C-alpha positions as CSV (number, residue, x, y, z in Angstrom):
1,M,-30.8,37.3,-13.9
2,P,-29.2,37.5,-10.4
3,D,-28.9,34.2,-8.6
4,E,-30.3,33.4,-5.2
5,H,-27.2,34.6,-3.4
6,E,-27.5,38.0,-4.9
7,Q,-31.2,38.2,-4.0
8,K,-31.1,37.2,-0.3
9,P,-28.3,38.4,2.1
10,L,-28.9,35.4,4.5
11,A,-28.7,32.9,1.6
12,R,-25.6,34.6,0.3
13,A,-24.0,34.4,3.8
14,A,-25.0,30.7,3.9
15,F,-23.2,30.1,0.6
16,Y,-20.0,31.8,1.9
17,C,-20.1,29.7,5.1
18,A,-20.7,26.5,3.1
19,F,-17.8,27.4,0.8
20,G,-15.6,28.1,3.8
21,A,-16.7,24.9,5.6
22,A,-15.6,22.8,2.6
23,A,-12.3,24.7,2.0
24,S,-11.2,25.0,5.6
25,I,-11.2,21.3,6.2
26,L,-7.8,21.3,4.5
27,F,-6.3,23.1,7.5
28,S,-8.8,23.0,10.5
29,I,-11.7,20.6,11.3
30,A,-12.8,23.0,14.1
31,V,-13.1,26.0,11.7
32,S,-14.9,23.7,9.1
33,N,-17.4,22.5,11.7
34,I,-18.2,26.0,12.9
35,L,-18.8,27.2,9.4
36,L,-20.9,24.2,8.6
37,A,-23.1,24.8,11.5
38,L,-23.4,28.5,10.6
39,S,-24.3,27.7,7.0
40,F,-27.0,25.4,8.1
41,A,-28.4,27.9,10.6
42,L,-28.4,30.7,8.0
43,L,-30.1,28.4,5.5
44,L,-32.9,27.8,8.0
45,L,-33.2,31.5,8.8
46,S,-33.2,32.5,5.2
47,G,-36.2,30.3,4.3
48,A,-34.3,28.9,1.3
49,K,-35.3,25.5,0.1
50,L,-33.2,22.8,1.7
51,R,-32.0,20.2,-0.9
52,L,-30.0,17.0,-0.8
53,P,-28.5,15.1,-3.7
54,P,-30.7,12.1,-4.9
55,V,-29.1,9.7,-2.4
56,K,-31.6,10.4,0.4
57,L,-32.9,6.9,0.7
58,P,-29.6,5.0,0.9
59,L,-28.1,7.7,3.1
60,G,-31.1,7.6,5.4
61,L,-30.9,3.8,5.6
62,F,-27.2,4.0,6.5
63,L,-27.8,6.4,9.3
64,L,-30.8,4.4,10.5
65,G,-28.8,1.2,10.5
66,T,-26.2,3.0,12.5
67,V,-28.7,4.0,15.1
68,I,-30.3,0.6,15.3
69,S,-26.9,-1.1,15.6
70,L,-26.0,1.3,18.4
71,A,-29.3,0.7,20.3
72,L,-28.8,-3.1,20.2
73,S,-25.1,-3.0,21.2
74,D,-23.7,-4.0,24.6
75,S,-22.9,-0.4,25.5
76,P,-24.9,2.3,23.5
77,W,-23.2,5.1,25.3
78,A,-19.8,4.1,24.0
79,G,-21.0,4.6,20.4
80,R,-22.1,8.2,20.7
81,P,-19.1,9.6,18.7
82,Q,-20.5,8.0,15.6
83,I,-23.9,9.6,16.2
84,R,-22.2,13.0,16.6
85,K,-20.5,12.3,13.2
86,F,-23.9,12.5,11.6
87,F,-23.3,16.3,11.7
88,V,-20.6,15.9,9.0
89,F,-23.3,14.8,6.5
90,L,-24.7,18.3,6.6
91,T,-22.0,19.0,4.1
92,L,-24.1,17.4,1.4
93,L,-27.1,19.5,2.4
94,V,-25.5,22.9,2.7
95,I,-23.4,22.7,-0.5
96,T,-26.3,21.3,-2.6
97,S,-28.6,24.0,-1.1
98,T,-26.3,27.0,-1.6
99,F,-24.2,26.2,-4.7
100,S,-26.3,27.2,-7.7
101,E,-23.8,27.7,-10.5
102,L,-21.0,25.6,-11.9
103,R,-18.6,28.5,-11.3
104,H,-19.2,28.1,-7.6
105,A,-17.8,24.5,-7.7
106,R,-14.9,25.7,-9.9
107,W,-14.0,28.3,-7.3
108,L,-14.1,25.7,-4.6
109,V,-11.7,23.5,-6.5
110,M,-9.3,26.4,-6.9
111,A,-9.5,27.1,-3.2
112,F,-8.9,23.4,-2.5
113,T,-5.8,23.6,-4.8
114,A,-4.4,26.7,-3.1
115,L,-4.8,25.4,0.4
116,A,-3.6,21.9,-0.4
117,T,-0.5,23.3,-2.0
118,L,0.3,25.2,1.2
119,S,-0.3,22.0,3.2
120,A,2.0,20.2,0.8
121,A,4.7,22.8,1.2
122,R,4.6,22.4,4.9
123,A,4.7,18.7,4.6
124,L,7.7,18.7,2.3
125,A,9.5,20.9,4.9
126,Q,8.6,18.3,7.5
127,F,10.0,15.6,5.3
128,G,13.3,17.4,4.9
129,W,13.5,17.9,8.6
130,M,12.8,14.2,9.2
131,L,15.4,13.1,6.7
132,K,17.9,15.2,8.4
133,N,17.1,14.0,11.9
134,C,16.3,10.3,11.2
135,G,19.1,9.7,8.7
136,E,18.8,6.2,7.3
137,S,16.6,4.9,10.1
138,Y,13.6,3.3,8.4
139,G,11.7,2.8,11.7
140,C,12.1,6.5,12.6
141,L,10.7,7.6,9.2
142,V,7.8,5.2,9.0
143,G,6.8,5.7,12.6
144,E,6.0,9.4,12.3
145,R,5.3,10.6,8.8
146,I,4.5,14.0,7.3
147,T,1.1,15.5,8.0
148,G,1.0,19.0,6.5
149,F,-1.8,20.9,8.3
150,M,-3.4,17.7,9.5
151,S,-2.8,15.8,12.7
152,H,-2.2,12.4,11.0
153,W,-0.6,11.2,7.8
154,M,-3.6,9.3,6.7
155,S,-5.8,12.4,6.8
156,F,-3.1,14.3,5.0
157,G,-2.6,11.7,2.3
158,G,-6.3,11.3,1.7
159,Q,-6.8,15.0,1.2
160,M,-3.8,15.3,-1.1
161,M,-5.1,12.4,-3.2
162,I,-8.6,13.9,-3.6
163,V,-7.4,17.4,-4.4
164,L,-4.7,16.2,-6.8
165,M,-7.4,14.2,-8.8
166,L,-9.6,17.3,-8.9
167,L,-6.7,19.5,-10.2
168,A,-5.9,16.9,-12.9
169,A,-9.5,16.8,-14.0
170,F,-9.5,20.6,-14.0
171,L,-6.4,20.8,-16.2
172,F,-7.6,18.1,-18.6
173,W,-11.2,19.3,-19.2
174,T,-11.8,22.9,-18.3
175,P,-12.0,25.2,-21.3
176,P,-9.1,27.6,-21.9
177,P,-7.9,30.0,-20.7
178,K,-6.4,28.2,-17.7
179,R,-3.8,30.7,-17.0
180,P,-1.3,30.8,-15.6
181,L,-0.8,27.1,-16.5
182,W,2.6,27.0,-14.9
183,L,1.2,27.9,-11.5
184,W,-1.4,25.0,-11.7
185,L,1.3,22.6,-12.7
186,L,3.5,23.8,-9.9
187,C,0.7,23.2,-7.4
188,G,0.1,19.7,-8.8
189,A,3.8,18.9,-8.7
190,M,4.0,20.0,-5.0
191,M,1.0,17.9,-4.1
192,A,2.3,14.9,-5.9
193,A,5.7,15.2,-4.3
194,A,4.1,15.5,-0.8
195,L,1.8,12.5,-1.5
196,F,4.8,10.4,-2.5
197,A,6.9,11.6,0.4
198,G,4.1,10.6,2.8
199,G,5.1,7.0,2.3
200,T,1.5,5.8,2.7
201,R,1.1,2.8,0.4
202,S,-2.7,2.7,0.4
203,I,-2.7,6.3,-0.8
204,W,-0.2,5.5,-3.5
205,L,-2.3,2.6,-4.8
206,A,-5.6,4.6,-4.7
207,T,-4.0,7.5,-6.5
208,A,-2.6,5.2,-9.1
209,V,-6.1,3.7,-9.7
210,A,-7.9,7.1,-9.9
211,G,-5.1,8.7,-11.9
212,S,-5.2,5.9,-14.4
213,Y,-8.9,6.5,-14.9
214,L,-8.3,10.2,-15.6
215,L,-5.4,9.5,-18.0
216,W,-7.4,6.9,-19.8
217,C,-10.4,9.2,-20.3
218,W,-8.1,12.1,-21.3
219,K,-5.5,10.6,-23.6
220,R,-5.2,6.8,-23.5
221,W,-1.6,6.6,-24.5
222,T,-0.6,8.5,-21.3
223,V,-1.6,5.5,-19.2
224,L,1.4,3.7,-20.7
225,I,3.8,6.6,-19.8
226,A,2.6,6.8,-16.1
227,P,4.5,3.6,-15.0
228,L,7.7,5.1,-16.4
229,A,7.2,8.4,-14.5
230,I,6.7,6.3,-11.3
231,A,9.8,4.3,-12.0
232,L,11.9,7.5,-12.5
233,A,10.4,9.0,-9.2
234,L,11.5,5.8,-7.4
235,V,15.0,6.0,-8.8
236,A,15.4,9.6,-7.7
237,A,13.7,9.0,-4.3
238,P,15.4,8.8,-0.9
239,A,16.2,5.3,0.3
240,F,13.2,5.4,2.7
241,L,10.7,5.7,-0.1
242,K,12.3,2.9,-2.1
243,Q,12.2,0.7,0.9
244,R,8.6,1.7,1.7
245,F,7.6,0.8,-1.9
246,A,9.3,-2.6,-1.7
247,S,7.7,-3.3,1.7
248,A,4.5,-4.3,0.0
249,W,6.2,-7.7,-0.6
250,Q,9.3,-7.4,1.6
251,P,8.0,-6.0,4.9
252,H,10.4,-4.9,7.7
253,G,8.9,-7.1,10.4
254,D,6.4,-5.2,12.5
255,M,7.4,-1.8,11.2
256,D,5.2,-2.3,8.2
257,S,1.5,-3.1,8.6
258,N,1.3,-6.1,6.3
259,E,0.7,-8.7,9.0
260,H,-1.2,-6.3,11.1
261,R,-3.8,-5.8,8.4
262,R,-4.1,-9.5,7.8
263,V,-4.9,-10.0,11.5
264,C,-7.4,-7.1,11.4
265,W,-9.2,-8.5,8.4
266,R,-9.4,-12.1,9.8
267,T,-10.7,-10.7,13.1
268,G,-13.3,-8.6,11.2
269,L,-14.5,-11.7,9.4
270,R,-15.1,-13.4,12.7
271,M,-17.0,-10.4,14.0
272,I,-19.2,-10.4,10.9
273,G,-19.8,-14.1,11.2
274,A,-21.0,-13.7,14.8
275,H,-23.1,-10.5,14.2
276,P,-24.0,-10.4,10.5
277,V,-27.2,-8.3,10.7
278,F,-26.7,-5.5,13.3
279,G,-22.9,-5.8,13.9
280,L,-21.2,-5.2,17.2
281,G,-22.3,-1.6,17.4
282,P,-20.5,1.7,16.5
283,E,-17.1,2.1,18.2
284,H,-17.4,-1.5,19.5
285,V,-14.8,-3.0,17.1
286,K,-12.0,-1.5,19.2
287,L,-13.7,-2.4,22.4
288,Q,-14.2,-6.1,21.6
289,F,-11.3,-6.7,19.2
290,Q,-9.5,-9.0,21.6
291,Q,-12.5,-11.3,21.9
292,Y,-12.5,-12.1,18.1
293,V,-8.8,-12.5,17.4
294,P,-8.2,-15.9,15.7
295,A,-6.9,-18.5,18.0
296,D,-3.7,-19.1,16.0
297,V,-2.6,-15.5,16.4
298,A,-0.2,-15.8,19.4
299,R,0.9,-12.2,19.4
300,L,-0.7,-9.1,17.9
301,P,1.7,-7.3,15.4
302,T,2.5,-3.7,16.1
303,G,-0.3,-1.4,14.8
304,W,-3.5,0.4,15.6
305,Y,-6.5,-1.8,16.4
306,G,-9.1,0.8,16.7
307,H,-10.6,-0.1,13.4
308,L,-10.2,-2.9,10.8
309,H,-8.3,-0.9,8.1
310,N,-10.9,-1.8,5.5
311,I,-14.2,0.2,5.2
312,Y,-16.1,-2.8,3.8
313,L,-15.2,-5.2,6.7
314,H,-15.3,-2.4,9.3
315,Y,-18.9,-1.2,8.6
316,A,-20.1,-4.8,8.3
317,A,-18.5,-5.8,11.6
318,E,-19.5,-2.6,13.4
319,R,-23.0,-1.9,12.0
320,G,-24.0,-5.1,10.1
321,I,-24.1,-6.2,6.5
322,P,-27.4,-4.4,5.7
323,T,-25.9,-1.1,6.8
324,L,-22.8,-1.7,4.7
325,L,-25.1,-2.4,1.7
326,A,-26.9,0.9,2.3
327,L,-23.5,2.7,2.2
328,L,-22.5,0.8,-1.0
329,W,-25.8,1.6,-2.5
330,M,-25.2,5.3,-1.9
331,L,-21.7,5.2,-3.4
332,G,-22.8,3.0,-6.3
333,K,-25.7,5.4,-7.1
334,M,-23.2,8.3,-7.1
335,L,-21.0,6.5,-9.5
336,C,-23.8,5.5,-11.8
337,D,-25.3,9.0,-11.8
338,F,-22.0,10.7,-12.6
339,A,-21.1,8.2,-15.3
340,R,-24.5,8.3,-16.9
341,T,-24.5,12.2,-17.0
342,L,-20.9,12.2,-18.4
343,R,-22.0,10.1,-21.3
344,R,-24.8,12.5,-22.2
345,L,-22.6,15.7,-22.2
346,P,-21.8,17.2,-25.5
347,A,-18.3,16.8,-26.8
348,G,-15.6,19.3,-25.7
349,P,-14.3,20.7,-22.4
350,G,-16.4,22.3,-19.8
351,D,-16.9,22.8,-16.1
352,A,-19.5,20.0,-15.9
353,R,-17.2,17.5,-17.6
354,F,-14.2,18.3,-15.3
355,L,-16.4,18.1,-12.2
356,L,-17.9,14.8,-13.1
357,H,-14.5,13.3,-14.0
358,G,-13.1,14.7,-10.8
359,A,-16.0,13.2,-8.7
360,L,-15.6,9.8,-10.4
361,A,-11.9,9.8,-9.8
362,T,-12.5,10.7,-6.1
363,L,-14.9,7.8,-5.8
364,A,-12.5,5.4,-7.4
365,A,-9.7,6.6,-5.1
366,V,-11.8,6.3,-2.0
367,L,-13.2,2.8,-3.0
368,A,-9.7,1.5,-3.8
369,G,-8.1,3.0,-0.7
370,G,-10.9,1.7,1.4
371,V,-9.6,-1.8,0.9
372,F,-6.6,-1.0,3.0
373,E,-7.8,1.8,5.2
374,H,-10.9,3.1,7.1
375,N,-10.8,6.4,5.0
376,L,-14.5,7.3,5.3
377,G,-14.2,7.1,9.0
378,D,-11.8,10.1,9.0
379,S,-13.9,13.3,9.2
380,E,-11.2,15.4,7.5
381,V,-11.4,13.1,4.5
382,L,-15.1,12.5,4.7
383,I,-16.1,16.2,4.6
384,L,-13.8,16.8,1.6
385,F,-15.3,13.7,-0.1
386,L,-18.9,14.8,0.5
387,A,-18.1,18.3,-0.8
388,V,-16.8,16.8,-4.0
389,M,-19.8,14.6,-4.4
390,S,-22.1,17.6,-3.9
391,C,-20.2,19.4,-6.7
392,G,-20.6,16.3,-8.9
393,Y,-24.4,16.5,-8.4
394,L,-24.4,20.2,-9.2
395,A,-22.9,19.2,-12.6
396,V,-25.6,16.5,-12.9
397,E,-28.3,19.0,-12.2
398,K,-27.0,21.5,-14.7
399,A,-26.7,18.8,-17.4
400,N,-30.3,17.6,-16.7
401,A,-31.5,21.2,-17.0
402,I,-29.9,21.6,-20.4
403,D,-31.5,18.3,-21.5
404,T,-34.9,19.5,-20.4
405,R,-34.6,22.8,-22.3
406,R,-33.6,20.9,-25.4
407,G,-36.5,18.5,-25.0
């Protein structure tokens, strides 16, 4: 029986635009946003049923809390960029409404892999150029890091992390044939090398957490080998990456962000204490940061003070604790829905299994990385994250349909 995309040209066009919007975020946010808007418009014109994953209530409360926080802030006009960012959440709607088969999600993961590999190749070329021009200068290398197709190394690292986890899940749990296997392994190796060369410690940690989850679920003994592989990579790495790894406990003064993050977190706690319910308002953390710096901080360490480098503190300080709880409810529901469905799947490989493991690994990576970075505030990472969550819910839907037929 033909699916909806084969029955209705407008619905089929909406699917292609949704697919393109998700895939193109790996090289252009402008292209992604244009395709996202086109997909939504085509869905409306097609008369197709609009669907969201079963996180409508917590998502709605998060968006409502943002609007209320903005309305009660000192300068509502200053927070309008966060209202415009509501547009990004259309990713959940258009993918859920247009992706009707697991193969659609599998194709998207393949597209992610191809584009992320190209971005990784560009980033590795950038790294080679930087090593040549910076020599042994740690400050030069840490000040401007590789970005691939992105404009910032955090966006690049977050995308590499998510796609690498999806590719690992694909290789572990999709049914054969997965040919050519050497090509997938080469893609994974290039992404892993670029992620390592990026020198972003929060990304390293988040990837280790999510990767350990995947290895444990695949073959538990491989978790014991992973630290050896990391040690060998560090031995063979350029001096900059060895120093960057050691900077977690031996920072190079202000060049590393250790003290900078501590100041941000302490300041954020003071903001939350002063405005626990509605927060300061969207975009107001950076506007009012100086007012809440602890009195014992005589000089601000070098760093970016536009956010708190922690999603939990930042959303609580910016929009209030209830709005943070709404976000955590949404993320927690995703985690529970995926884990519960995964336990019900029949034994053996399959697209649903790899998508659910990939979605859970992505959640683990974002939650772990969010302790040290405002990763969900980055549209390039957020759109990719929402696309993966939508694919996870497609797997949930298909698994539920099978259970219903069996019942």
